[in-house]
C-alpha positions, -999 to +999 in steps of 0.1 A: +000+000+004+028+021+008+048+014-022+015+022-044+011+059-026+044+065-032+043+059-066+011+076-072+025+111-056+056+108-080+033+101-110+013+131-101+048+154-091+057+148-128+023+161-142+023+189-119+064+194-130+053+192-168+023+214-158+044+239-144+069+240-173+044+244-200+029+275-179+065+290-174+068+289-211+037+301-218+036+327-190+072+338-201+064+344-240+032+363-229+055+388-204+079+388-232+049+400-260+029+423-232+058+431-205+061+419-171+054+443-137+091+454-122+107+449-153+146+435-150+138+435-112+111+410-116+137+390-142+161+390-118+141+379-091+126+351-111+165+341-120+174+339-083+145+316-075+149+289-102+187+289-090+179+285-057+158+256-063+186+243-089+216+249-060+192+228-037+195+199-056+229+201-062+239+202-026+229+168-020+247+158-052+283+148-034+271+132+000+240+116-022+265+097-048+291+085-024+267+069-002+248+053-023+284+036-041+296+026-006+262+007+001+261-003-037+289-018-037+287-036-003+251-051-016+271-063-048+301-079-026+275-097-004+254-109-036+283-125-053+295-141-017+261-160-017+270-187-044+283-196-074+248-187-094+248-150-080+286-148-089+278-155-127+250-135-124+269-103-115+294-111-139+265-111-168+257-082-153+287-065-157+293-074-192+258-064-204+265-031-186+300-021-204+283-034-239+255-007-231+281+021-223+298+015-254+263+013-273+248+045-255+278+069-270+276+050-305+239+058-303+235+093-291+264+104-311+250+086-344+214+104-336+230+132-334+248+132-367+213+124-384+192+144-366+211+177-353+194+200-325+184+233-345+206+261-338+177+286-330+160+261-309+192+254-289+195+291-285+159+295-274+162+272-244+195+283-233+179+318-229+164+310-200+195+291-185+213+315-157+243+331-170+268+310-148+261+279-175+292+291-199+317+298-167+304+265-153+314+249-186+349+264-187+357+257-152+345+217-155+360+207-189+394+191-179+422+197-199+461+181-199+448+153-220+448+115-211+475+120-187+458+146-165+429+123-167+448+097-152+460+119-126+427+130-117+414+094-108+433+094-076+420+123-052+450+140-033+421+155-010+392+139-013+374+170+007+384+191-017+378+175-048+343+171-031+345+206-029+358+214-067+325+192-075+355+167-093+330+138-093+351+111-109+374+112-081+348+112-056+333+082-076+370+064-077+375+076-041+340+059-031+345+029-051+378+020-034+362+032-003+330+005-008+351-023-014+376-020+015+348-019+038+340-055+023+371-067+039+363-058+072+352-081+097+315-080+103+314-056+137+333-029+118+316-032+084+279-035+096+284+004+115+300+016+084+276+002+060+249+015+083+260+049+087+261+055+052+226+038+044+215+068+071+235+096+050+218+085+017+187+082+029+187+117+047+200+131+012+168+114+000+149+134+023+161+165+015+159+160-023+120+150-016+116+185+003+132+203-028+114+182-052+079+191-034+086+225-044+097+212-078+067+226-099+076+264-086+115+258-093+105+245-129+081+274-133+105+299-124+134+285-149+106+283-177+095+313-169+131+328-175+134+306-207+099+322-222+105+357-214+140+357-233+126+335-260+091+331-262+076+291-271+112+288-294+124+260-265+095+237-270+103+220-300+138+213-284+122+192-257+101+172-282+136+165-302+152+154-268+125+130-259+127+118-293+165+110-295+166+097-258+136+075-267+151+062-298+186+053-277+168+034-258+145+019-280+177+006-301+188-007-266+158-032-263+162-042-300+200-053-289+187-068-262+165-091-282+197-102-299+220-108-268+192-129-255+188-149-286+226-156-292+239-156-256+210-171-240+201-194-269+166-190-271+141-185-301+134-153-311+099-159-310+098-175-275+116-145-259+092-121-273+062-139-264+078-147-232+087-113-221+059-094-234+036-098-203+062-085-181+069-056-206+031-043-209+034-044-167+064-024-171+049+002-195+020+008-175+036+011-138+074+028-148+084+004-116+109-026-121+101-038-086+063-038-093+071-063-124+093-088-105+062-113-098+053-113-136+091-114-144+096-148-126+060-163-142+071-158-175+107-164-171+102-199-150+071-209-173+079-194-206+114-188-208+129-220-197+143-207-167+145-227-136+126-216-102+157-216-083+178-198-107+147-172-116+148-165-078+177-153-072+188-136-103+157-115-109+154-102-074+191-096-077+187-078-108+158-056-100+180-048-069+218-039-083+211-043-120+194-013-144+209-014-178+189+017-193+208+038-165+243+040-187+221+045-217+197+071-210+218+092-188+245+097-211+217+104-239+209+131-219+243+144-211+255+141-247+223+162-256+232+187-228+266+190-241+256+192-279+231+217-268+253+241-249+284+232-274+306+216-248+336+191-263+329+159-261+362+143-266+376+106-260+389+117-226+357+132-215+339+098-228+360+078-208+354+098-178+314+100-186+313+064-192+333+053-158+311+078-138+279+062-155+287+028-148+294+032-111+265+055-108+243+030-126+245+006-093+242+031-068+209+048-078+192+016-085+158+014-067+156+056-064+121+072-077+125+084-109+125+119-100+157+117-073+173+093-097+175+116-127+196+142-106+216+116-084+227+099-118+230+125-145+242+154-125+274+135-119+281+126-152+276+162-163+302+170-135+326+147-149+321+155-187+321+190-181+288+197-188+265+225-172+233+213-150+216+243-156+191+229-180+186+197-162+151+211-142+138+214-177+144+182-193+135+168-156+101+181-165+092+158-196+111+128-183+081+109-179+079+094-212+117+084-214+111+069-181+086+045-197+113+030-219+139+029-191+119+006-171+104-014-205+143-019-214+154-028-179+126-057-175+136-069-210+174-070-203+166-084-166+148-117-184+175-117-208+201-121-180+182-148-161+178-170-194+214-162-199+224-172-165+203-204-165+222-212-199+257-213-186+245-228-152+230-260-176+265-260-198+286-259-170+263-288-149+266-310-181+302-305-183+305-313-147+286-349-154+305-356-181 
């Protein structure tokens, strides 16, 4: 009951944020045509309110990401220690995530080449972003080539790295810290894990508070866009939705190919077996809500044993979200193209590593929270400004449908792959 109520609240919040975006753009366009009381003073106040809301979200990023990574790594280590099948599942998850990350860059950059952002629309959308956006790009884009990138992976001072928003260094430190805690004896490890779990939950509470006024924050930001550019930004938002959804649809299709080849199952059988779970995913936008039907279809239609399905699928829902890297990188690359931020091999490597690490830590968070907790660190790692993210959050409800469908499809494919590998190794042992 509590989960349903929570889902209802967030669905309703998505609707209000979307209405705030539309209302803000319309009100700003009207003010541009007919004037606004107070003139430049009112515009400055609106910009300050939007920036205040954005800063309130940004202040949670470092502690939230660090805590989620530490607890996420601990959960994976515990899962891998539970048995051979769990270890195989984690290995399959890792291979699929790395492949999805490589695909993410190829798909998003390719889509932008085939269907680039209209310059006029980009100008219109950026017109409402705070002036700090350009300065942030200059501050965050790393220089010095690959050598400097390698040097930046190990922070000499983690506290200073956090203060400087050096997110990749923080991610590396959090991963090392998380794995180090797994080597402690239980009486020492448990208090550390409990502390960071508490920190993560505290940050989530703060984010809930900030998101409770998301309609006001998005309205202020959208009003600023409308004041400076009228309704010209609407087309860019539609283009953004299309590109992110196309990247996710491509991933889903590739998942079918992987399931057929690696899981050794017929395409028709896998398609028919996965369809009911995908329908539930489409309607609920919750992988957890799909778990019962996923287990049922895996056992009844995909030839997965009850033991394998009962272990792999809950584990997949807990620590595996294949669409995270694809959708998150699609958003970051879109913002980079929107703002003219250069994407180099070094920044791609930094963004890919950050996306892989973040995908583990943010699994299970509500969509509005995970949008900032997962995308903002990748933006910081790649030197991409954050100011337009709240406007993209307002239309995230559409890509989120394809995120969930993709995750459910990949979970079923992973269960089938693990089942096949377990059966092969069992037959070899018999021989």
